[in-house]
N, C-alpha and C positions, 0 to 999 in steps of 0.2 A: 285128530284130523276128522273133519266132517265127511260123511259118506252116505250113500243110499244102500239100504239092505234089501229092500223088496219093492217091486212095482206091481200094482194091482189095477187092471183096467176097470173103469167105472161106466164107460159108454162104448158103443160099437157102431159108429157111423162112418161115412165114406171119407170126408175130408179133414175131420178134426175130432179128437177124442180127449176125454178127461181121465187122468190117472191119479191114484193115491200112492204116494211114495212113503215108505217107512224111512224117514230121515234120521240120521244119527248126528248129533252136534259134536263140537270139539271136546265136550266134557263126557261124551259117551252116553248121553241121554237121548232117547228116541222120541219122535213125535211125527204125526201125519203132516204131509205137505202135498198140496194139490197142484197139478200142472196140466196144461193142455199141450197136445202134440199132434202133428200131422202124420206121425209114424206110429208103428205098433210097439208093443212093450219090448220087443227084441231088438229093434233098430233105433229107437229113440236114444238120445245122447245120454240119458241117465243110465242106460244099460251098456252102451258101447264106448262112451267118452269120445266119439268121433262126430264132428259136425258135418253131417250129410246135408247138402243144400236142398231146400224145398222149392225155392223159386228164384226169380230174377226181378230186379228193378232196372229200368232202362232210362239212362240219361242221354237224351238225343238232341243234338243241335239241328236247327231247321232254318231254311232261307238261304238266299244267294250269298249273304255275308255271314252265315252261321250266327245270326244275332238273336235268335229265338230258341227256346227249349220247348219240347213237347210235354205238356202236362194233361192230365184228365181231371175233370170235376165229377166225382162219383158218389152216388148214394151208398152209404154203408149202414146196414141194419143195426149193428151194435150201437151206433151213434144216433140213429133215427134222423140223420141229417147228411148233407153233402160235405165232402172233404176234397181238398186238392192233393193229388198224388202224382207221381211219375208212373207211366205205364208199367205194368208188372204182371206176373203170372206164375203159375206152378210149372215145374219142370216135368215133362212127360218121361216115362221110362225110356232109356236109350238116347235121350237128347243131351247134347252139350248145352252149356249155358248160352252160348252165342246162337245156337239153333233155336232155343226157347225164346230168346229176345227177338229174333226175326219173326217167329210165328206170332208171339204175343203182340208185337207192335202192329202187325197186319190185322189181327183179330180185334184189337181194342180201338185202333185209330184208322185203319185202312191205308196206312202209310208203309212204304218200303223202308227197311232199316239196314244200314251197313255198319257193322261193328268197326271201331277204331282199333288200330294195332296197339298193343300194350303188353306188359309183362303179365304172365299168368297169375301171379300172386294178387294182382289188382281185381281178380274175379273171385277171390276167396269168399266163402260164405261168412256172413256176420249175423249176429243175433238181433231180433227185433225187440224183444222184451224178456230178458232172461229170468226175471222174477216170476213170470207167468207161463212161459212157453219156451221150448227148445227150437222153435221155428227159426230157420236161417234163410237169408236171401243173398244172392250175388249181384253186384252192380255191373252192368254192361254199358260201356260208353260207345257212342257212335253218332251217325248222321241219319236223318230221316228225309225222305223225298216223296213227292206225289201230292195227291189231294186228299185231305181227310174225309173219311166216310164211316158210317156206323153199320155197314151192311153185314158184318160178321159177328155182331154182338149176340150173346145168349139172351134168352127171354128175361132172366132175372138181373141182367146188367143194365143199370140206369146211369149213363155217363155221357159227357160231352168232351170233345177234344179242345184243348186250349193251346193256342200258339202264343207263348209268353215271351214278351220282350223285357228289357230291364225295368222299364217303368211299371209294367204290369206285375213283374216279380216283386217289386217294392210294395205295391198295393196288396198283393196276396199275403206277403209276410206280415203286414200290418192288420189285415182285416179278416182273413179267411181261416177256416179249419185246415190244419196241415198235419200230415204224418211227420214223424221225427226225421226220417230219411229225407223227405221232400224239403223240410225246413233247411237242413244243412246243404243239400244240393243246390237250393235256390241261392243261399248265401255264397256258395262257391261260384255259381253262374255270375252273380253280380260282381265278383272280384276277379274273374278270369279275363285274360287279354283277348279281345275279339280277333286280333291278328294271329294268335296262336292259342286257341281255346283249350286244346288238349296238351299243352306243354307239361302239365302236372303228371301225365301218364308216362313220361320218360324220366324216371328218377333212378 
């Protein structure tokens, strides 16, 4: 059975660090494996086997007919380019995932956010790229209202708010850089029933 024998921190910065794992494969041979984590060596999943959520992704309907979703077009330094994403952000200590979603929606878009009712398991954390990092995000679903503005952005955030209808969603899928989660959420948006867009939350 594969396992991790030792975790060695290689960096010490605020939001993300690199670790060297002493990994043991199913044959008992050991080898180094490198992973990034937002947690320290005591709370990362390689140590605890518990998926503690790092952040939220916000799937938010907008408009009188709930016929648009809120997206952002954001510059990402690792890509040196812009990418289409859903609003998202890190969970502050003591916050629930819904509280984080409300705060992050206001900070990134200037919009008010009302979470939809759903079973708690639909907010479970999921991994973004398990071969590289133990980062997890919870998806929060709901409704946005108000007028978009960028008054609350941090200096290093370079983004614009996108009110995406179904035709624009198709264009984005065909032409733009997308996060994996945004790709699947846009496909879901295109297939959802406008009369009952959150029917899938009641399973």
